[in-house]
N, CA and C of each residue as an Amber inpcrd file, in Angstrom:
protein
   450
 121.7190000 272.3640000 115.7660000 122.0170000 271.5910000 114.5040000
 122.7150000 272.6000000 113.3910000 123.9640000 272.3050000 112.8980000
 124.7670000 273.2340000 111.9870000 124.0940000 273.0060000 110.6140000
 123.9510000 274.0990000 110.1480000 123.4910000 274.3690000 108.5660000
 124.5920000 274.1500000 107.7420000 124.5570000 273.3470000 106.8880000
 125.7000000 273.1180000 105.9090000 126.0000000 274.2400000 104.8950000
 127.0860000 274.6200000 104.6640000 127.4310000 275.7320000 103.6690000
 127.4110000 275.1320000 102.2290000 126.6710000 276.0320000 101.3400000
 126.4580000 275.4380000 100.0300000 128.0970000 275.4900000  99.1870000
 128.1000000 274.5540000  98.3820000 129.4750000 274.3840000  97.8340000
 129.6680000 275.7870000  97.0550000 131.3080000 276.0260000  97.1200000
 131.4660000 277.2520000  96.4850000 131.0740000 277.3530000  94.9680000
 130.9440000 278.4430000  94.3460000 130.4800000 278.4780000  92.8450000
 131.7360000 277.9120000  92.1830000 131.2800000 277.1090000  91.2060000
 132.1750000 276.5510000  90.0670000 131.5770000 276.7730000  88.8570000
 132.0790000 277.3780000  87.8860000 131.5280000 277.6500000  86.7010000
 131.3820000 276.2840000  85.8960000 130.4920000 276.6120000  85.0140000
 130.2850000 274.9040000  84.2350000 131.3100000 274.9840000  82.8990000
 131.9830000 274.1840000  82.8080000 133.0920000 274.0440000  81.6540000
 132.2020000 274.2950000  80.2750000 132.7650000 275.1320000  79.3910000
 132.3140000 275.4830000  78.3230000 132.0930000 274.0830000  77.2350000
 130.9860000 273.9840000  76.9800000 130.7280000 272.7000000  75.9310000
 131.4910000 272.8260000  74.9120000 132.2120000 271.6780000  74.5220000
 133.2430000 271.6310000  73.4020000 132.1790000 271.6860000  72.2350000
 132.8410000 272.5400000  70.9790000 132.0490000 272.5300000  69.9340000
 132.2690000 271.2250000  69.0320000 131.3460000 270.8150000  68.3770000
 131.3670000 269.3990000  67.4570000 130.8300000 270.1130000  66.1720000
 131.4150000 269.9660000  64.8570000 132.9300000 269.8690000  65.0380000
 133.6320000 271.0160000  65.4590000 134.9060000 271.1140000  65.6270000
 135.7690000 272.2530000  65.9710000 135.6700000 273.1280000  64.7580000
 135.8320000 274.3370000  65.1440000 135.8360000 275.3200000  64.1960000
 136.7490000 275.1470000  63.0380000 136.5370000 275.4390000  61.5240000
 137.3240000 275.3800000  60.8460000 138.6120000 276.0180000  60.6910000
 139.6980000 275.2430000  60.4630000 140.9250000 276.1880000  60.3430000
 141.5790000 275.8710000  59.1810000 141.7180000 276.9160000  58.1340000
 142.4140000 276.4410000  57.0260000 143.6530000 275.9420000  57.0910000
 144.2020000 275.0830000  56.2390000 145.6380000 274.3720000  56.3030000
 146.8120000 275.4220000  56.0360000 147.6890000 275.0030000  56.8610000
 148.9670000 275.9740000  56.4730000 149.2130000 275.9310000  55.1850000
 149.8200000 276.9850000  54.4460000 150.1870000 276.9110000  53.0880000
 151.4870000 275.8230000  53.0590000 151.6030000 274.9330000  52.0290000
 152.4070000 273.7150000  52.0060000 153.2870000 274.0380000  50.7010000
 154.4430000 273.3230000  50.5990000 155.2920000 273.4360000  49.5020000
 155.7680000 272.0200000  49.1750000 156.5070000 271.6620000  48.3360000
 156.9100000 270.2890000  48.1730000 158.5770000 270.5340000  48.1160000
 159.1530000 269.3690000  48.5590000 160.7370000 269.0440000  48.5230000
 160.8790000 267.9960000  47.9080000 161.5480000 268.1620000  46.7040000
 162.0160000 267.0450000  45.8710000 163.3900000 266.6850000  46.2420000
 163.5270000 265.9010000  47.0730000 165.0530000 265.2810000  47.6510000
 165.5630000 264.1110000  46.8600000 166.6490000 264.4600000  45.9790000
 167.2030000 263.3000000  45.4980000 168.2840000 262.9500000  46.1740000
 168.4640000 261.7040000  46.6380000 169.4880000 261.1320000  47.2270000
 170.3920000 260.4940000  46.0680000 171.3640000 260.8110000  45.7110000
 172.2900000 260.3130000  44.5260000 172.8570000 259.0370000  44.7230000
 173.0490000 258.0150000  44.0050000 173.6090000 256.6980000  44.2300000
 172.3830000 255.8270000  44.5540000 173.0930000 254.4890000  45.2450000
 172.0790000 253.4600000  45.4360000 172.9170000 252.6710000  46.8840000
 172.1180000 251.6850000  47.0270000 172.6880000 250.8120000  48.2690000
 174.0410000 250.0100000  47.7390000 174.0650000 249.9190000  46.3500000
 175.2970000 249.1500000  45.8260000 176.5230000 250.1690000  45.4890000
 175.8960000 251.3290000  45.2310000 177.2930000 252.3930000  44.8130000
 177.5740000 253.3210000  45.9230000 176.6250000 253.5800000  46.9900000
 177.0960000 254.3290000  48.0710000 177.2560000 253.6830000  49.4350000
 176.0820000 253.2940000  49.9730000 176.0350000 252.7030000  51.3590000
 174.6360000 251.8520000  51.4000000 174.7780000 250.7240000  52.1630000
 173.5200000 249.9250000  52.1500000 172.6030000 250.7170000  53.2030000
 172.9560000 251.6130000  54.0860000 172.0330000 252.3300000  54.8210000
 171.7930000 253.6320000  54.0740000 170.5620000 254.1820000  53.8530000
 170.3680000 255.4380000  53.0930000 170.8030000 256.6010000  54.3700000
 171.2420000 257.7830000  53.7300000 171.3810000 258.7930000  54.5740000
 170.2060000 259.2940000  55.5750000 170.7670000 259.8190000  56.7620000
 169.6790000 260.3820000  57.6820000 169.4720000 261.9740000  57.2070000
 168.2600000 262.1300000  57.1380000 167.7930000 263.4760000  56.7780000
 166.9470000 264.2080000  57.9110000 167.4360000 265.3220000  58.0500000
 166.3810000 266.1710000  59.0840000 165.9770000 267.4940000  58.4930000
 164.7000000 267.7960000  58.5790000 164.2030000 268.8790000  58.1060000
 163.8390000 269.7140000  59.2820000 164.2550000 271.0370000  59.2040000
 164.1180000 271.8750000  60.6020000 164.2800000 271.1530000  61.8710000
 165.3810000 270.2530000  61.8470000 165.6930000 269.4110000  62.8820000
 164.9130000 268.1390000  63.2850000 163.7450000 267.8430000  62.6160000
 163.0260000 266.5860000  62.6780000 163.4590000 265.3600000  61.7200000
 163.7090000 264.2870000  62.1180000 164.0070000 263.2860000  61.1170000
 163.0420000 262.9120000  60.0290000 163.4140000 262.6420000  58.9830000
 162.4070000 262.3740000  57.9870000 162.9920000 261.1390000  57.3750000
 162.1050000 259.9000000  57.1980000 162.6320000 258.9230000  56.3680000
 162.8980000 258.9840000  55.0920000 164.0040000 258.4360000  54.3420000
 164.1820000 258.6820000  52.9110000 164.7130000 257.3340000  52.3310000
 164.7850000 257.4210000  51.0710000 165.2690000 256.0810000  50.1620000
 166.0640000 256.9570000  48.9700000 166.9870000 255.9770000  48.5920000
 167.7790000 256.3270000  47.5070000 166.9270000 256.5890000  46.2540000
 167.2990000 257.6370000  45.5380000 166.4220000 258.2110000  44.3170000
 165.8050000 259.3130000  44.9850000 164.5140000 259.8370000  44.2670000
 163.5310000 260.8540000  44.4670000 162.7540000 260.6030000  45.5600000
 162.8400000 261.4900000  46.6810000 161.6940000 261.6150000  47.7210000
 160.8680000 262.6720000  47.5470000 159.6270000 262.6870000  47.5170000
 158.6440000 263.9030000  47.3310000 158.1860000 264.0580000  48.6310000
 158.5350000 265.1530000  49.5210000 158.3160000 265.5160000  51.0210000
 157.5660000 266.6230000  50.9550000 156.3110000 266.6980000  51.5020000
 155.5130000 267.9040000  51.6250000 156.0930000 268.5870000  53.0440000
 156.2500000 270.0810000  52.6460000 156.7840000 270.8310000  53.8320000
 155.9310000 272.0090000  54.0310000 156.0880000 272.6330000  55.2940000
 155.4290000 273.6750000  55.3160000 156.1000000 274.9050000  54.5490000
 155.4030000 275.9150000  54.1040000 155.7970000 276.9390000  53.3390000
 156.7390000 277.6560000  54.5360000 157.7000000 278.1030000  54.0660000
 158.5570000 279.0940000  54.9560000 160.1780000 278.6560000  55.0320000
 160.8870000 279.0550000  56.0030000 162.2980000 278.7400000  55.9600000
 162.3040000 277.2840000  56.2520000 163.5480000 276.7780000  55.6690000
 163.6060000 275.2930000  55.6830000 165.1490000 275.0930000  55.7740000
 165.5140000 274.4370000  56.9460000 166.8340000 273.6080000  56.9930000
 167.1000000 272.2570000  56.6510000 167.7560000 271.8250000  55.8110000
 168.0770000 270.6950000  55.3900000 169.2740000 270.1680000  55.8280000
 169.3550000 269.0760000  56.5880000 170.5300000 268.4920000  57.3020000
 170.4940000 267.2340000  57.0140000 171.8960000 266.6630000  56.2650000
 172.0010000 265.1640000  55.7770000 173.1510000 264.7700000  56.3770000
 173.2180000 263.4220000  56.6660000 174.5750000 262.5520000  56.7660000
 174.3390000 261.2600000  56.6700000 175.5510000 260.5020000  56.2800000
 175.5840000 259.2180000  56.0300000 176.2890000 258.6720000  57.3300000
 175.9910000 257.2930000  57.4830000 176.6220000 256.7510000  58.6560000
 176.9090000 255.3680000  58.3980000 178.2230000 254.8550000  58.6390000
 178.6330000 253.3330000  58.6290000 179.0980000 252.9990000  59.8450000
 180.3760000 253.1360000  59.8990000 181.2530000 252.8110000  61.0640000
 180.9880000 254.0430000  61.9440000 181.1260000 255.3240000  61.2570000
 180.9680000 256.6340000  61.9300000 180.0570000 257.3890000  61.1310000
 179.8110000 258.6170000  61.5610000 179.1260000 259.6060000  60.7300000
 179.9090000 260.3350000  59.9140000 179.6300000 260.3540000  58.6630000
 180.5440000 261.0030000  57.7190000 179.4370000 261.5150000  56.4760000
 180.0600000 262.6020000  55.7380000 179.1040000 263.0820000  54.6290000
 178.1890000 264.1800000  55.0870000 178.3900000 264.8460000  56.1550000
 177.6560000 265.7110000  56.5790000 177.4680000 266.9420000  55.4690000
 176.0670000 267.4140000  55.2680000 175.9240000 268.7030000  54.4010000
 174.6400000 269.4140000  54.9880000 174.4990000 270.4680000  54.8280000
 173.6260000 271.5030000  55.3730000 173.1580000 272.3890000  54.2570000
 171.8870000 272.5710000  54.0930000 171.3020000 273.7200000  53.1020000
 170.1610000 274.3500000  53.9330000 170.1200000 275.8590000  53.6130000
 168.9200000 276.6030000  54.0480000 168.4130000 276.9520000  52.7190000
 167.0700000 277.0310000  52.8800000 166.3090000 277.5820000  51.8230000
 164.8790000 278.1300000  52.2470000 164.0030000 278.7890000  51.4610000
 162.7730000 279.0050000  51.8120000 161.7810000 278.4360000  50.6860000
 160.9400000 277.9570000  51.3040000 159.8680000 277.1910000  50.4460000
 158.5020000 278.0920000  50.5230000 158.1270000 278.5200000  49.0710000
 157.0940000 279.3890000  48.9000000 155.7300000 278.4760000  48.8090000
 154.5430000 279.2210000  49.2580000 153.3980000 278.1810000  49.0920000
 153.1760000 277.6610000  47.7680000 153.0780000 276.3960000  47.5540000
 152.6430000 275.5300000  46.4050000 154.1790000 275.7430000  45.3040000
 155.1380000 275.8990000  46.1200000 156.4430000 275.8760000  45.4320000
 157.0740000 274.3770000  45.3850000 157.7080000 273.9090000  44.4860000
 158.6720000 272.6570000  44.3910000 159.8680000 273.1230000  44.5520000
 160.7660000 272.4930000  45.2980000 162.1400000 272.9360000  45.4600000
 163.0030000 271.6230000  45.3550000 163.8540000 271.5580000  44.2890000
 164.5040000 270.4830000  43.9750000 165.9500000 270.4530000  44.7170000
 166.3700000 269.4270000  45.3910000 167.4750000 269.4120000  46.2370000
 167.9580000 268.1570000  45.8850000 169.5710000 268.0450000  45.8340000
 170.1860000 267.0060000  45.5380000 171.3630000 266.5230000  46.5160000
 171.4710000 265.4710000  46.9780000 172.5940000 265.1480000  47.8490000
 173.3130000 264.0470000  47.4200000 174.8330000 263.9980000  47.5470000
 175.5300000 262.8730000  47.2630000 176.5140000 262.6780000  48.5030000
 176.5830000 261.5420000  48.9220000 177.7120000 261.0430000  49.9540000
 178.9130000 261.1140000  49.3330000 180.0290000 261.2880000  50.1320000
 181.3450000 260.9410000  49.5260000 181.5870000 259.4680000  49.2970000
 182.7250000 259.2000000  48.3810000 183.0670000 258.0730000  47.9650000
 183.3990000 257.1160000  49.3650000 183.8980000 257.7190000  50.2660000
 184.4940000 256.9430000  51.6970000 184.0760000 257.6930000  52.6690000
 184.1050000 257.0330000  53.9090000 183.8160000 257.6010000  55.0880000
 184.7790000 258.6600000  55.6400000 186.0450000 258.7440000  55.0620000
 187.0140000 259.5740000  55.4200000 187.2390000 260.8950000  54.8340000
 186.1140000 261.1490000  53.9240000 186.1100000 262.3320000  53.2630000
 185.4470000 263.4870000  54.1410000 185.6240000 264.5110000  53.9680000
 185.0590000 265.5420000  55.0730000 183.7100000 265.9490000  55.0020000
 183.0220000 265.8330000  53.7500000 181.7550000 266.3980000  53.5710000
 180.9130000 265.6810000  52.5860000 179.7700000 265.8030000  52.5590000
 178.7950000 265.3570000  51.4950000 178.6640000 266.7060000  50.5450000
 177.9870000 266.4710000  49.4500000 177.6260000 267.4290000  48.6210000
 176.0620000 267.6940000  48.5020000 175.7170000 268.8400000  48.6840000
 174.2210000 269.2400000  48.4710000 173.9610000 270.5210000  47.6720000
 172.8950000 270.4990000  46.9490000 172.7120000 271.6950000  45.9800000
 171.2370000 271.4730000  45.5200000 170.9340000 272.5130000  44.8780000
 169.7060000 272.7080000  44.2020000 169.8450000 271.8160000  42.6550000
 170.8830000 271.6080000  42.2680000 171.1090000 270.8220000  41.0230000
 171.9680000 269.5110000  41.3350000 172.0320000 268.6710000  40.3690000
 172.8890000 267.4340000  40.5280000 174.2810000 267.7240000  40.9910000
 174.7850000 266.9920000  42.0060000 176.0950000 267.3420000  42.5430000
 177.0780000 266.2990000  42.3580000 178.2540000 266.7770000  42.4490000
 179.3370000 265.4710000  42.4400000 179.7430000 265.0150000  43.7620000
 180.1010000 263.9810000  43.8510000 180.5790000 263.2180000  44.9340000
 182.0650000 263.4960000  45.3890000 182.1570000 263.7790000  46.6680000
 183.6720000 264.1090000  47.1820000 184.4970000 262.9340000  47.3820000
 185.7510000 262.8870000  47.4290000 186.5900000 261.9210000  47.6730000
 187.0610000 261.0000000  46.7930000 186.8840000 261.2590000  45.6610000
 187.4040000 260.4490000  44.6530000 188.9890000 260.4340000  44.3710000
 189.6580000 261.4540000  44.7310000 190.9290000 261.6550000  44.7740000
 191.6290000 260.7560000  45.6020000 191.1150000 260.4540000  46.7110000
 191.6280000 259.6680000  47.8910000 191.4200000 258.1390000  47.2050000
 190.6180000 257.6900000  46.6150000 190.4200000 256.5490000  46.0340000
 191.3070000 256.4190000  44.9070000 191.7500000 257.3910000  44.0760000
 192.6320000 256.9250000  43.1610000 194.1430000 256.8250000  43.7920000
 194.2230000 257.7070000  44.8530000 195.5990000 257.6400000  45.5970000
 195.7140000 256.3420000  46.2010000 194.7590000 255.6520000  46.7160000
 194.8450000 254.3850000  47.5160000 195.0790000 253.3860000  46.3330000
 194.3420000 253.3910000  45.1760000 194.4910000 252.3580000  43.9470000
 196.1650000 252.6930000  43.5290000 196.6200000 253.8050000  43.5380000
 197.8560000 254.0710000  43.0020000 198.9730000 253.5760000  43.9310000
 198.7790000 253.7270000  45.2490000 199.6410000 252.9840000  46.3360000
 199.5820000 251.4110000  45.9530000 198.6260000 250.9330000  45.9740000
 198.5520000 249.6250000  45.6820000 199.2250000 249.0290000  44.4360000
 199.0940000 249.8360000  43.2730000 199.6760000 249.2660000  41.9780000
 201.3200000 249.9230000  42.1010000 201.6250000 250.6210000  42.9690000
 203.1060000 251.0730000  43.0640000 203.7260000 249.7730000  44.0470000
 203.0960000 249.4140000  45.0050000 203.4390000 248.2090000  45.8180000
 203.7300000 246.9440000  45.1230000 202.7790000 246.5460000  44.2760000
 202.7600000 245.5240000  43.4690000 204.1820000 245.6830000  42.3670000
 203.9290000 246.7360000  41.8200000 205.1560000 247.0230000  40.7620000
 206.4790000 246.8180000  41.5310000 206.6860000 247.4280000  42.7650000
 207.9570000 247.5030000  43.4830000 208.2630000 245.8640000  43.8970000
 207.1350000 245.0490000  44.0550000 207.5630000 243.6650000  44.4800000
 208.0420000 242.9590000  43.3290000 207.2860000 243.0930000  42.1500000
 207.7640000 242.6880000  40.7520000 209.1660000 242.8870000  40.4650000
 209.5320000 244.3990000  40.3980000 210.8360000 244.5800000  39.9910000
 211.8450000 243.9860000  40.9520000 211.4730000 244.0460000  42.4090000
 212.6040000 243.4250000  43.4600000 212.5450000 241.9870000  43.2140000
 211.5500000 241.4620000  42.7810000 211.7320000 239.9350000  42.4960000
 212.4140000 239.5240000  41.2280000 212.2590000 240.2280000  40.3050000
 213.0870000 240.1060000  39.0440000 214.6450000 240.4830000  39.3330000
 214.7720000 241.3280000  40.1790000 216.3760000 241.5300000  40.2520000
 216.9260000 240.7240000  41.1390000 216.2620000 239.7110000  41.9440000
 217.1000000 238.8250000  42.6810000 217.2660000 237.5420000  41.8550000
């Protein structure tokens, strides 16, 4: 008769503590992100916002976003047929601090960049809009003059 070997020693798992030990929350701050414009004056699709690389849903107007204290990288862009109006801002949020940030997408999707800052910003691309309107009026004026001469 063979004698069975006892199973190898296995330590008992540590019992889980209920409730888990208290961990104080990380210090937080607040980002007051204002997306200037509206779906009628800018784009029907609100801009895409990334905070430290993570997407955050936003709407036009002021967005109150709680953020952990520390360095914060804000990346924003608009999209219609293509991505345009890219803007980036690095800042540091102190505990219990409110950081105001303003973003404005350009007037059209062929402008190079959006505008971002800690105070209200101006939209880029107005020169191209006025140039396009000027070209249209020049063509209409040319047609009128040529038709009057014939």
